[in-house]
C-alpha positions as CSV (number, residue, x, y, z in Angstrom):
1,M,0.0,0.0,0.0
2,F,2.9,2.4,0.7
3,D,6.1,3.1,-1.1
4,Q,9.4,3.3,0.8
5,Q,9.3,7.1,1.0
6,T,5.8,7.0,2.6
7,I,6.8,4.3,5.0
8,D,9.7,6.4,6.2
9,L,7.3,9.3,6.6
10,I,4.8,7.2,8.7
11,Q,7.6,5.8,10.9
12,A,8.7,9.4,11.6
13,A,5.4,10.2,13.4
14,P,5.5,11.2,17.0
15,P,6.0,8.1,19.3
16,L,3.1,7.4,21.6
17,E,2.4,4.7,24.2
18,G,0.9,1.7,22.5
19,L,1.9,2.8,19.0
20,D,4.6,0.7,17.4
21,L,5.9,3.0,14.6
22,N,7.8,0.2,12.9
23,E,4.7,-1.8,12.6
24,L,2.4,1.2,11.8
25,P,2.6,1.0,8.0
26,K,1.7,-2.7,8.2
27,D,-1.2,-1.9,10.6
28,L,-2.6,0.7,8.3
29,T,-2.3,-1.7,5.3
30,R,-4.0,-4.5,7.2
31,A,-6.9,-2.1,8.1
32,Y,-7.2,-1.1,4.4
33,S,-7.3,-4.8,3.4
34,A,-9.9,-5.7,5.9
35,I,-12.2,-2.8,4.7
36,V,-11.8,-3.7,1.1
37,S,-12.3,-7.3,1.7
38,L,-15.6,-6.6,3.6
39,R,-16.7,-4.3,0.8
40,M,-16.1,-7.0,-1.8
41,R,-18.0,-9.6,0.2
42,I,-20.9,-7.5,1.1
43,R,-22.2,-5.4,-1.8
44,E,-24.9,-3.5,0.2
45,S,-24.8,-1.4,3.4
46,I,-24.4,-3.4,6.6
47,N,-26.0,-3.1,10.0
48,N,-24.3,-2.0,13.2
49,E,-23.9,-5.6,14.5
50,T,-22.1,-6.8,11.4
51,Y,-19.9,-3.7,11.4
52,E,-18.9,-4.2,15.0
53,A,-18.1,-7.8,14.5
54,E,-16.1,-7.3,11.4
55,L,-14.5,-3.8,11.9
56,G,-15.2,-2.7,15.4
57,D,-11.7,-3.1,16.8
58,I,-10.1,-1.6,13.6
59,D,-12.5,1.4,13.8
60,R,-11.6,2.2,17.4
61,R,-7.8,1.7,16.7
62,L,-8.0,4.0,13.6
63,Q,-10.0,6.6,15.6
64,A,-7.4,6.6,18.4
65,I,-4.5,7.0,15.9
66,A,-6.3,9.8,14.0
67,L,-7.3,11.9,17.0
68,T,-4.0,11.7,18.9
69,Q,-1.8,12.5,15.9
70,E,-4.2,15.2,14.7
71,A,-4.1,16.8,18.2
72,L,-0.3,16.9,18.1
73,V,-0.5,18.7,14.7
74,A,-3.0,21.3,16.0
75,V,-1.4,22.1,19.3
76,A,2.2,21.9,18.4
77,P,2.5,23.4,14.9
78,D,6.3,23.9,15.1
79,R,7.2,20.3,15.9
80,K,9.7,18.8,13.5
81,N,7.7,15.7,12.7
82,R,4.5,17.6,12.1
83,A,4.2,16.4,8.4
84,A,4.5,12.8,9.5
85,A,1.9,13.2,12.3
86,A,-0.4,14.9,9.8
87,F,-0.1,12.2,7.2
88,V,-0.7,9.4,9.8
89,A,-3.8,11.2,11.2
90,A,-5.2,11.9,7.7
91,T,-4.6,8.3,6.6
92,A,-6.3,6.9,9.7
93,H,-9.2,9.3,9.2
94,Q,-9.5,8.3,5.5
95,L,-9.5,4.6,6.3
96,R,-12.1,5.0,9.0
97,F,-14.3,7.1,6.7
98,S,-14.1,4.4,4.1
99,A,-15.1,1.8,6.7
100,R,-18.0,3.8,8.0
101,R,-19.3,4.3,4.5
102,L,-20.1,0.6,4.5
103,K,-23.0,1.1,7.0
104,E,-23.9,4.8,6.5
105,T,-25.9,5.5,3.4
106,E,-27.4,9.0,4.1
107,N,-25.8,11.7,2.0
108,M,-25.5,14.4,4.6
109,S,-23.3,17.5,4.3
110,S,-20.0,17.1,6.0
111,H,-20.3,18.4,9.5
112,L,-19.2,21.9,10.4
113,G,-20.4,22.6,13.9
114,T,-19.8,24.5,17.0
115,E,-18.2,21.5,18.7
116,A,-16.4,19.7,15.9
117,I,-15.6,19.3,12.2
118,A,-16.1,16.2,10.0
119,P,-13.2,13.8,9.8
120,E,-13.1,14.1,6.0
121,I,-12.6,17.8,6.2
122,A,-9.9,17.4,8.8
123,A,-8.2,14.7,6.8
124,T,-8.2,16.9,3.6
125,V,-6.4,19.7,5.4
126,L,-4.1,17.3,7.2
127,F,-2.9,15.9,3.9
128,L,-2.1,19.4,2.7
129,I,-0.1,19.9,5.9
130,A,1.8,16.7,5.1
131,G,2.6,18.0,1.6
132,R,0.5,15.4,-0.1
133,A,-1.7,17.4,-2.4
134,A,-2.8,14.4,-4.5
135,D,-4.0,12.6,-1.4
136,A,-5.8,15.8,-0.2
137,A,-7.5,16.1,-3.6
138,Q,-8.7,12.5,-3.3
139,M,-10.0,13.0,0.2
140,A,-11.7,16.2,-0.7
141,R,-14.0,14.3,-3.1
142,S,-15.6,12.8,0.0
143,I,-16.6,16.2,1.4
144,A,-20.3,16.5,0.9
145,F,-22.1,19.9,0.6
146,G,-25.6,21.1,-0.1
147,E,-26.8,23.3,-2.9
148,T,-27.3,26.3,-0.6
149,D,-25.8,29.8,-0.2
150,S,-25.0,29.2,3.4
151,V,-21.5,30.2,4.6
152,E,-21.0,26.5,5.7
153,D,-21.5,25.3,2.1
154,H,-19.3,28.1,0.7
155,L,-16.6,27.0,3.2
156,R,-16.9,23.3,2.3
157,R,-16.6,24.1,-1.4
158,A,-13.6,26.4,-0.8
159,I,-11.8,23.6,1.1
160,I,-12.5,21.2,-1.8
161,D,-11.2,23.7,-4.3
162,L,-8.1,24.4,-2.2
163,A,-7.3,20.7,-2.1
164,E,-7.9,20.2,-5.8
165,G,-5.9,23.3,-6.8
166,R,-8.9,25.2,-8.2
167,L,-7.7,28.4,-6.6
168,S,-9.2,30.9,-9.1
169,G,-12.6,29.3,-8.5
170,I,-12.3,30.2,-4.8
171,L,-11.8,33.8,-5.7
172,E,-14.4,34.0,-8.4
173,R,-17.2,32.5,-6.3
174,N,-19.7,35.0,-5.0
175,V,-20.0,34.8,-1.2
176,G,-23.3,35.8,0.4
177,Q,-23.5,38.1,3.4
178,A,-23.7,36.6,7.0
179,A,-26.9,37.3,8.9
180,N,-27.1,40.1,11.4
181,L,-28.7,38.0,14.2
182,F,-26.2,37.5,17.0
183,D,-27.4,34.3,18.5
184,E,-25.0,31.4,18.9
185,S,-25.5,30.0,15.4
186,T,-24.8,33.3,13.8
187,V,-21.6,33.9,15.9
188,V,-20.4,30.5,14.6
189,G,-21.4,31.5,11.1
190,L,-19.3,34.6,11.4
191,L,-16.3,32.5,12.4
192,W,-16.9,30.3,9.4
193,L,-17.1,33.4,7.2
194,E,-13.8,34.7,8.6
195,L,-12.2,31.3,7.8
196,L,-13.5,31.5,4.3
197,R,-11.9,34.9,4.0
198,G,-8.6,33.4,5.1
199,I,-8.9,30.6,2.5
200,R,-9.6,33.3,-0.2
201,A,-6.5,35.2,1.0
202,L,-4.5,32.0,0.8
203,A,-5.7,31.2,-2.7
204,A,-4.8,34.6,-3.9
205,S,-1.3,34.3,-2.5
206,L,-0.8,30.9,-4.0
207,I,-1.4,32.3,-7.5
208,G,0.7,35.4,-6.9
209,Q,-2.2,37.8,-6.6
210,D,-2.0,38.8,-2.9
211,D,-3.5,42.2,-3.6
212,L,-6.9,40.7,-4.5
213,V,-7.9,40.1,-0.9
214,G,-5.7,42.4,1.2
215,A,-5.2,40.1,4.1
216,R,-2.5,37.7,5.2
217,P,-4.1,34.2,5.5
218,E,-2.0,33.2,8.5
219,D,-3.2,36.4,10.4
220,V,-6.8,35.6,9.6
221,F,-6.6,32.0,10.8
222,A,-4.7,33.0,13.9
223,N,-7.3,35.7,14.7
224,V,-10.2,33.1,14.4
225,R,-8.3,30.7,16.7
226,E,-7.9,33.5,19.3
227,I,-11.5,34.8,19.3
228,A,-13.0,31.3,19.3
229,V,-11.8,31.0,22.9
230,E,-13.0,33.4,25.5
231,E,-12.0,33.3,29.2
232,I,-14.8,34.1,31.6
233,T,-14.0,34.8,35.3
234,F,-16.4,34.5,38.3
235,G,-15.3,36.4,41.4
236,D,-11.6,36.0,42.3
237,S,-11.1,32.3,41.5
238,A,-13.6,30.6,39.3
239,R,-12.5,30.5,35.6
240,V,-14.2,28.9,32.7
241,F,-13.6,29.1,28.9
242,S,-16.2,29.6,26.3
243,I,-14.9,27.7,23.3
244,F,-16.2,27.3,19.7
245,S,-14.2,24.1,19.3
246,G,-15.1,23.4,15.6
247,P,-14.0,26.8,14.3
248,H,-11.0,26.8,16.6
249,H,-9.8,23.4,15.4
250,L,-10.3,24.2,11.7
251,A,-8.5,27.5,12.1
252,S,-5.6,25.7,13.7
253,L,-5.3,23.2,10.9
254,L,-5.7,25.9,8.2
255,H,-3.0,28.0,9.9
256,G,-0.6,25.1,9.7
257,A,-1.6,24.4,6.1
258,S,-1.1,28.0,5.0
259,S,2.6,27.9,5.8
260,D,3.1,24.5,4.2
261,L,1.2,25.4,1.0
262,T,3.2,28.7,0.7
263,S,6.4,26.6,0.8
264,A,5.0,24.3,-1.8
265,A,3.5,27.0,-4.1
266,I,4.8,26.9,-7.6
267,V,4.7,30.7,-7.8
268,N,7.4,30.8,-5.2
269,V,10.0,28.8,-7.2
270,V,13.1,31.0,-7.4
271,A,14.0,32.0,-11.0
272,P,17.0,29.9,-12.3
273,A,20.2,31.8,-13.1
274,A,20.3,34.1,-16.1
275,L,16.4,34.2,-16.4
276,S,14.5,37.4,-16.1
277,T,12.8,37.4,-12.7
278,A,9.8,39.3,-14.0
279,A,9.3,36.9,-17.0
280,W,9.7,33.9,-14.7
281,R,7.2,35.2,-12.2
282,G,4.7,35.8,-15.0
283,F,5.1,32.3,-16.3
284,L,4.6,30.8,-12.8
285,R,1.5,32.8,-12.2
286,R,0.0,31.5,-15.4
287,L,1.0,27.9,-14.6
288,S,-0.3,28.2,-11.0
289,R,-3.8,28.5,-12.2
290,R,-3.6,24.8,-13.4
291,R,-0.8,23.4,-11.3
292,P,-0.5,25.4,-8.1
293,Y,1.4,23.0,-5.9
294,L,4.8,21.3,-5.9
295,W,4.9,17.8,-4.6
296,P,7.8,16.4,-2.5
297,N,9.4,14.8,-5.6
298,H,9.1,18.1,-7.5
299,R,10.9,20.0,-4.7
300,E,13.6,17.4,-4.5
301,A,14.2,17.5,-8.3
302,I,14.5,21.3,-8.2
303,K,16.8,21.1,-5.2
304,Q,19.1,18.8,-7.2
305,G,19.3,21.3,-10.1
306,F,16.5,20.1,-12.4
307,L,15.8,23.7,-13.6
308,T,19.4,24.7,-14.2
309,P,19.5,26.1,-17.7
310,G,21.4,23.8,-20.1
311,T,21.1,20.8,-17.9
312,S,19.6,17.6,-19.6
313,V,17.5,15.4,-17.3
314,V,15.9,12.0,-17.5
315,L,12.7,11.6,-15.4
316,S,11.5,8.3,-14.1
317,F,8.4,8.6,-12.1
318,P,5.3,6.3,-11.8
319,T,2.1,7.2,-13.6
320,G,0.4,10.1,-11.8
321,A,3.6,11.1,-9.9
322,G,3.8,14.6,-11.4
323,K,6.1,14.4,-14.5
324,S,3.9,16.9,-16.3
325,T,4.5,19.7,-13.8
326,L,8.3,19.3,-13.9
327,A,8.2,19.1,-17.7
328,E,6.2,22.4,-17.9
329,L,8.7,24.0,-15.6
330,K,11.6,22.8,-17.7
331,I,9.9,24.0,-20.9
332,G,9.4,27.4,-19.3
333,V,13.2,27.6,-18.5
334,A,14.0,26.7,-22.1
335,R,11.6,29.3,-23.6
336,L,12.5,32.2,-21.3
């Protein structure tokens, strides 16, 4: 199920009690095999009793892995093995989502609530943090949304577009105004609206058009994270916190993703020697509308001098591993 590079990434995840990192790639592969095997044997949805007998232990194990690794990503954004933790959490969420689809047939919008966000939404952003844009795009296809003009549906669509690299679509979509009724649901809606503004700012920066929104995405996400938690004091000692956990958590994940996506943005590739910086920048901005992200293998190739003018290169990647992106960059070097 995993290539050696991915196995190395998984085994670099934060060590936790009861989690054997050396065996974790095999554990995740076995979970995948069990889910696929059950899907092939049972063509229609299953009841809770069958699910518990067949996949109950696997479900709980995946949930524990996903939530613990995800928590480490959210609360410790500067940890060195954050990408590994994000990938492990996202993969566990993805596997558990596939398993639960065997018994859940209702097509409901992916949850965005005061207290939590849907695992498929979290997994999509976690894959982006891990630098795995292709996996994020695949996971994003599982995010369900309605045909409404609600801020929640706008936010779901924006996260899908962010994962699939349709950044211009995020900026072109007309976003409705939030309601002016300040009950709890409207306050949460305003937090979602601010996160949507952050995603729009991030999309603009990733295609080299920062001036379109006029806000730094990381500042927007940090602001939502801060205002989603309010300390309330009673007298001299009693302290409680009013927390909008769902917006706070999504803001934390998007804040982490914004820095990782900026590092992986194709518009930020430094112009090779002897090329006009302005011409190169214009080329990258056009390319970013179709291929906004560099994958890990792209970044490694560039690091090794792939774009050096006059250098001949032989590429050997599997199908779907991103040869076209590198080829277009190389053509751009040759033509400029």
